[in-house]
Backbone as ProteinMPNN parsed JSONL, in Angstrom:
{"seq_chain_A": "LNCEMGAHIKPEGWSTWNNNDNHKTTYYAEYKSKGPGANPEKRLDWTHQLTRKEARKYSISRVLHGWKPEQE", "coords_chain_A": {"N_chain_A": [[70.446, 60.611, 245.874], [71.878, 58.3, 243.753], [71.896, 60.077, 241.518], [71.807, 61.63, 238.291], [74.057, 63.885, 237.174], [74.501, 66.8, 235.421], [76.875, 68.606, 233.318], [76.635, 71.212, 234.099], [76.675, 71.335, 236.836], [78.648, 72.479, 239.387], [82.001, 71.55, 240.406], [82.335, 71.716, 243.234], [79.818, 71.294, 244.17], [77.891, 72.384, 246.104], [77.081, 75.613, 247.547], [77.663, 78.428, 249.714], [75.124, 80.275, 249.805], [74.635, 83.723, 249.578], [76.575, 84.093, 251.492], [75.845, 82.842, 253.932], [75.357, 80.858, 256.964], [74.165, 78.382, 256.634], [75.183, 75.894, 255.95], [76.293, 74.966, 258.253], [74.343, 73.922, 259.817], [72.883, 72.191, 258.318], [72.688, 69.073, 256.634], [74.509, 68.15, 254.026], [74.531, 65.886, 251.531], [75.326, 63.131, 249.332], [74.901, 60.253, 247.204], [76.422, 57.948, 245.211], [76.392, 59.558, 242.843], [76.282, 60.318, 239.339], [77.621, 61.057, 236.053], [78.746, 64.02, 234.218], [78.782, 66.094, 236.107], [79.23, 64.904, 238.514], [81.434, 64.823, 240.977], [82.802, 63.655, 243.398], [85.281, 63.75, 244.74], [85.967, 66.389, 244.619], [84.179, 67.839, 246.061], [82.953, 70.21, 248.511], [84.447, 70.537, 251.774], [82.596, 70.308, 253.843], [80.567, 68.719, 252.964], [79.039, 65.496, 252.35], [79.695, 62.142, 251.372], [77.646, 59.562, 251.162], [77.707, 56.318, 252.681], [76.883, 52.982, 251.601], [75.313, 51.789, 253.572], [74.468, 54.062, 255.025], [72.999, 55.364, 253.021], [70.814, 53.695, 252.727], [69.098, 54.505, 254.697], [67.595, 56.494, 253.652], [64.638, 57.006, 251.959], [61.832, 57.332, 249.734], [59.431, 57.286, 251.193], [60.323, 57.776, 253.812], [61.581, 60.274, 253.614], [59.587, 61.929, 252.503], [57.566, 61.466, 254.27], [55.325, 59.758, 253.839], [53.863, 61.187, 251.945], [52.711, 61.163, 248.658], [53.412, 62.398, 245.827], [52.722, 61.759, 243.16], [50.157, 60.906, 243.274], [48.455, 63.016, 243.472]], "CA_chain_A": [[70.818, 59.225, 245.732], [71.934, 57.795, 242.375], [71.476, 61.154, 240.618], [72.551, 61.973, 237.09], [74.399, 65.302, 237.295], [75.035, 67.354, 234.187], [78.106, 69.403, 233.361], [76.355, 72.517, 234.704], [76.919, 71.235, 238.277], [80.038, 72.839, 239.709], [82.683, 70.478, 241.131], [82.14, 71.796, 244.688], [78.489, 70.75, 244.43], [77.03, 73.315, 246.819], [77.742, 76.866, 247.904], [77.025, 79.185, 250.797], [74.401, 81.379, 249.185], [74.619, 84.978, 250.349], [77.549, 83.96, 252.58], [75.184, 82.489, 255.184], [75.931, 79.729, 257.701], [73.271, 77.227, 256.546], [75.945, 74.648, 255.863], [76.685, 74.542, 259.598], [73.21, 73.263, 260.479], [72.23, 71.325, 257.345], [73.513, 67.942, 256.225], [74.588, 68.069, 252.569], [75.08, 64.564, 251.222], [74.92, 62.474, 248.092], [75.301, 58.844, 247.114], [76.6, 57.385, 243.871], [76.035, 60.455, 241.744], [77.002, 59.971, 238.114], [77.557, 62.065, 235.012], [79.838, 64.987, 234.203], [78.775, 66.94, 237.299], [79.516, 64.098, 239.711], [82.856, 64.948, 241.311], [82.858, 63.529, 244.858], [86.589, 64.117, 245.285], [86.113, 67.84, 244.569], [83.122, 68.476, 246.837], [83.386, 71.009, 249.653], [84.783, 69.677, 252.915], [81.453, 70.137, 254.741], [79.579, 67.836, 252.353], [79.25, 64.085, 252.687], [79.401, 61.05, 250.449], [77.052, 58.52, 251.995], [78.042, 54.913, 252.463], [75.705, 52.194, 251.225], [74.507, 51.632, 254.782], [73.837, 55.349, 255.31], [72.034, 55.654, 251.96], [69.614, 52.879, 252.952], [68.222, 55.218, 255.631], [66.806, 57.461, 252.888], [63.676, 56.449, 251.011], [60.777, 58.293, 249.441], [58.467, 57.339, 252.297], [60.937, 58.404, 254.988], [61.859, 61.688, 253.353], [58.326, 62.64, 252.263], [56.651, 61.104, 255.361], [54.1, 59.17, 253.321], [53.28, 61.965, 250.853], [52.957, 60.568, 247.346], [53.018, 63.473, 244.89], [52.152, 61.238, 241.909], [48.74, 60.6, 243.494], [47.683, 64.258, 243.611]], "C_chain_A": [[70.752, 58.829, 244.264], [71.477, 58.829, 241.347], [72.396, 61.271, 239.411], [72.793, 63.478, 237.157], [75.083, 65.777, 236.024], [76.273, 68.202, 234.411], [77.88, 70.782, 233.987], [76.541, 72.508, 236.226], [78.389, 71.513, 238.541], [80.679, 71.727, 240.53], [82.46, 70.518, 242.646], [80.745, 71.342, 245.1], [77.507, 71.703, 245.069], [77.785, 74.601, 247.064], [77.02, 77.49, 249.089], [76.382, 80.413, 250.175], [74.371, 82.58, 250.112], [75.549, 84.923, 251.562], [76.899, 83.655, 253.923], [75.853, 81.262, 255.82], [75.054, 78.478, 257.634], [74.014, 75.905, 256.531], [76.386, 74.133, 257.234], [75.568, 73.786, 260.313], [72.437, 72.321, 259.548], [73.199, 70.237, 256.911], [73.441, 67.795, 254.714], [75.264, 66.756, 252.195], [74.582, 64.07, 249.874], [75.453, 61.046, 248.101], [75.302, 58.413, 245.662], [76.065, 58.282, 242.754], [76.851, 60.065, 240.523], [76.816, 61.091, 237.097], [78.68, 63.079, 235.146], [79.901, 65.898, 235.434], [79.048, 66.203, 238.594], [81.019, 64.105, 239.96], [83.055, 64.816, 242.816], [84.195, 63.954, 245.47], [86.816, 65.627, 245.299], [85.033, 68.58, 245.366], [83.721, 69.243, 248.011], [83.571, 70.126, 250.875], [83.633, 69.49, 253.907], [80.321, 69.332, 254.115], [79.957, 66.382, 252.622], [78.916, 63.176, 251.515], [78.906, 59.906, 251.323], [77.622, 57.147, 251.665], [76.755, 54.191, 252.055], [74.755, 52.041, 252.409], [73.781, 52.931, 255.126], [72.739, 55.662, 254.291], [70.743, 54.874, 252.147], [68.625, 53.551, 253.903], [67.278, 56.176, 254.907], [65.917, 56.734, 251.887], [62.614, 57.51, 250.77], [59.826, 58.412, 250.627], [59.057, 57.994, 253.544], [61.154, 59.898, 254.785], [60.565, 62.483, 253.211], [57.251, 62.29, 253.288], [55.294, 60.625, 254.853], [53.426, 59.943, 252.199], [53.672, 61.357, 249.534], [52.501, 61.546, 246.277], [52.394, 62.961, 243.6], [50.662, 60.932, 242.05], [47.892, 61.857, 243.649], [47.209, 64.752, 242.281]], "O_chain_A": [[69.723, 58.993, 243.608], [70.752, 58.495, 240.409], [73.602, 61.042, 239.502], [71.842, 64.259, 237.193], [76.105, 65.232, 235.606], [76.664, 68.476, 235.545], [78.843, 71.449, 234.366], [76.563, 73.573, 236.844], [79.266, 70.856, 237.98], [79.986, 71.031, 241.272], [82.4, 69.467, 243.283], [80.519, 71.036, 246.271], [76.374, 71.813, 244.6], [78.989, 74.679, 246.819], [75.895, 77.111, 249.415], [77.015, 81.459, 250.036], [74.105, 82.444, 251.307], [75.331, 85.63, 252.546], [77.352, 84.157, 254.952], [76.802, 80.706, 255.266], [75.181, 77.597, 258.485], [73.517, 74.905, 257.048], [76.808, 72.983, 257.355], [75.815, 73.092, 261.298], [71.443, 71.723, 259.959], [74.406, 70.471, 256.834], [72.42, 67.362, 254.18], [76.435, 66.543, 252.509], [73.564, 64.526, 249.353], [76.326, 60.687, 248.891], [74.286, 58.509, 244.974], [75.378, 57.821, 241.842], [77.963, 59.55, 240.641], [75.96, 61.961, 237.262], [79.477, 63.008, 236.082], [80.968, 66.417, 235.762], [79.092, 66.816, 239.661], [81.78, 63.466, 239.234], [83.447, 65.79, 243.459], [84.233, 64.459, 246.592], [87.762, 66.099, 245.929], [84.981, 69.81, 245.347], [84.838, 68.969, 248.448], [82.925, 69.085, 250.999], [83.696, 68.587, 254.741], [79.227, 69.269, 254.677], [81.066, 66.089, 253.069], [77.969, 63.421, 250.768], [79.659, 59.352, 252.123], [77.971, 56.858, 250.521], [75.664, 54.751, 252.162], [73.538, 52.152, 252.258], [72.602, 52.903, 255.481], [71.676, 56.166, 254.653], [69.677, 55.352, 251.759], [67.444, 53.204, 253.914], [66.28, 56.619, 255.477], [66.395, 55.945, 251.072], [62.513, 58.478, 251.524], [59.457, 59.519, 251.019], [58.347, 58.7, 254.26], [60.93, 60.691, 255.699], [60.457, 63.59, 253.738], [56.125, 62.777, 253.179], [54.25, 61.029, 255.363], [52.511, 59.423, 251.56], [54.846, 61.064, 249.309], [51.341, 61.529, 245.867], [51.597, 63.676, 242.992], [49.978, 60.722, 241.048], [46.7, 61.751, 243.937], [46.544, 65.785, 242.207]]}, "name": "protein", "num_of_chains": 1, "seq": "LNCEMGAHIKPEGWSTWNNNDNHKTTYYAEYKSKGPGANPEKRLDWTHQLTRKEARKYSISRVLHGWKPEQE"}
């Protein structure tokens, strides 16, 4: 969400490492990426650009289930 992506990020964004099928069971998504590596129109067809409503479902507390790494 709202990531700054450098030029080292390939336009497709992700790849199938070792030709596996992980992309069939994992949800690859981004929201409002910016920078030279942000190319939503060139991402692979199995990736997703979240809508504002969808992006609201993701927060630090929801993703990390209450874990706060800055407090360790």
